[in-house]
C-alpha positions in Angstrom: 0.0 0.0 0.0 1.3 3.5 -0.9 1.6 5.9 2.0 -0.7 8.3 0.2 -3.4 5.7 0.2 -3.3 5.3 4.0 -3.7 9.0 4.6 -7.4 10.1 4.7 -8.4 12.0 1.6 -9.6 15.0 3.7 -6.2 15.3 5.4 -4.5 15.3 1.9 -7.0 17.9 0.7 -6.5 20.1 3.8 -2.7 19.8 3.2 -3.1 20.9 -0.5 -5.2 23.9 0.5 -2.7 25.0 3.2 0.3 24.4 0.8 1.8 21.8 3.0 1.8 19.2 0.3 4.2 21.2 -1.9 6.4 22.0 1.1 6.6 18.5 2.6 5.5 16.0 -0.1 7.1 13.0 1.6 4.8 13.4 4.6 1.8 12.8 2.3 3.3 9.9 0.4 4.2 11.8 -2.8 7.5 12.0 -4.6 7.6 15.7 -5.0 5.4 18.9 -5.3 2.2 18.4 -7.2 1.5 20.5 -10.3 -1.2 23.1 -10.2 -3.7 20.9 -12.0 -2.9 18.0 -9.7 -3.3 19.9 -6.5 -6.0 22.4 -7.2 -8.1 21.6 -10.3 -8.2 17.8 -10.0 -8.4 17.5 -6.2 -10.4 20.5 -5.0 -12.9 20.9 -7.8 -14.3 17.4 -7.2 -14.2 17.0 -3.4 -17.5 18.7 -2.7 -18.2 21.7 -0.6 -15.8 20.6 2.0 -14.0 22.6 4.7 -11.2 24.7 3.0 -8.9 27.3 4.4 -7.8 30.2 2.3 -5.9 29.4 -0.9 -4.8 31.5 -3.9 -7.4 31.2 -6.6 -4.8 32.1 -9.2 -3.4 28.6 -8.7 -6.6 27.1 -10.2 -6.4 27.1 -14.0 -8.9 28.7 -16.3 -10.8 26.0 -18.2 -13.2 26.6 -21.2 -16.9 26.1 -20.4 -18.3 23.4 -22.7 -20.8 24.7 -25.2 -20.1 28.3 -24.2 -17.5 29.9 -26.6 -15.8 32.9 -24.9 -16.6 31.7 -21.4 -14.0 30.1 -19.0 -14.1 29.1 -15.4 -12.1 28.4 -12.3 -14.0 25.9 -10.2 -13.3 26.5 -6.6 -15.6 23.9 -5.0 -18.2 21.5 -6.3 -20.6 19.0 -4.9 -22.6 17.5 -7.8 -24.6 15.2 -5.5 -26.1 18.3 -3.7 -26.0 20.7 -6.7 -23.5 23.0 -5.2 -20.9 25.0 -7.2 -18.6 27.9 -6.5 -16.6 29.2 -9.4 -15.1 32.3 -11.0 -16.3 32.8 -14.5 -14.6 34.9 -17.2 -16.4 36.3 -20.2 -14.2 37.4 -23.0 -14.5 40.9 -24.5 -17.3 41.0 -27.2 -19.2 38.0 -25.8 -22.9 38.1 -26.8 -25.3 35.5 -25.3 -28.4 36.7 -27.2 -28.4 33.6 -29.4 -29.2 31.6 -26.3 -32.0 34.0 -25.4 -33.2 34.5 -21.8 -32.4 31.7 -19.4 -33.8 30.2 -16.1 -32.2 27.6 -13.9 -33.6 24.9 -11.5 -31.2 26.1 -8.8 -30.4 29.3 -6.9 -27.7 31.4 -8.5 -25.7 34.2 -6.8 -23.4 36.4 -9.0 -21.0 39.1 -8.0 -19.3 41.0 -10.8 -15.6 41.2 -9.8 -14.3 43.2 -12.8 -15.5 44.6 -16.1 -19.1 45.0 -17.0 -22.0 43.3 -18.7 -25.1 44.7 -20.4 -28.4 42.9 -19.7 -30.4 43.0 -23.0 -33.6 42.1 -21.2 -33.4 44.9 -18.7 -31.5 47.3 -21.0 -29.1 48.1 -18.2 -25.3 47.8 -17.7 -23.9 46.3 -14.5 -20.2 46.7 -13.5 -17.8 45.5 -10.7 -19.5 45.4 -7.3 -23.0 44.7 -8.6 -24.7 41.6 -7.2 -27.6 39.4 -8.2 -29.4 36.6 -6.3 -31.7 34.5 -8.6 -34.1 31.9 -7.2 -35.0 28.8 -9.3 -37.1 29.7 -12.3 -36.1 33.4 -12.4 -35.7 34.4 -16.1 -32.6 36.6 -16.8 -30.4 37.7 -19.7 -29.3 37.6 -22.4 -26.2 39.7 -22.1 -23.4 41.3 -24.0 -20.0 42.5 -22.7 -17.8 44.9 -24.7 -14.8 44.9 -22.3 -15.3 41.4 -20.8 -16.0 40.6 -17.2 -15.1 38.3 -14.3 -17.8 37.0 -12.0 -18.0 35.1 -8.8 -20.9 32.6 -9.1 -22.4 30.4 -6.5 -25.1 27.8 -7.4 -27.1 25.7 -5.0 -30.3 23.7 -5.1 -33.6 24.6 -3.5 -32.9 22.0 -0.8 -29.8 23.8 0.3 -31.4 27.2 0.7 
């Protein structure tokens, strides 16, 4: 049995988050420091909404969002069984979601614009850094355009978690 297999997964995850794994890999059964994708993207994105101490979100790589050209994400935490997701979303300059039309979800969605701005074509209003939205399941919103691009903090959770 490898040493890493004997160490509880939560302990390894906590060590990754605190940066201990890269400073002392032998303690956790590894040959050397993990890569960014091994320590953040692969481990943290799929462990669920578990206890996590502060970590640098810049260490999580941007990945393209499937079926959404011009959109990428940094998944910070996810629990697909409970419908929970926390991510940073980046919209490239010039993105236009009007071809998708207005949308509604079967989950709560909270969004905070961190940088840039977006224009809501339904409301005919532009929102910029610091603006926040909380949308219950079924709330129709969008579509949007963004001339300069924007970065958003997005939190999703099911009605059961509200």
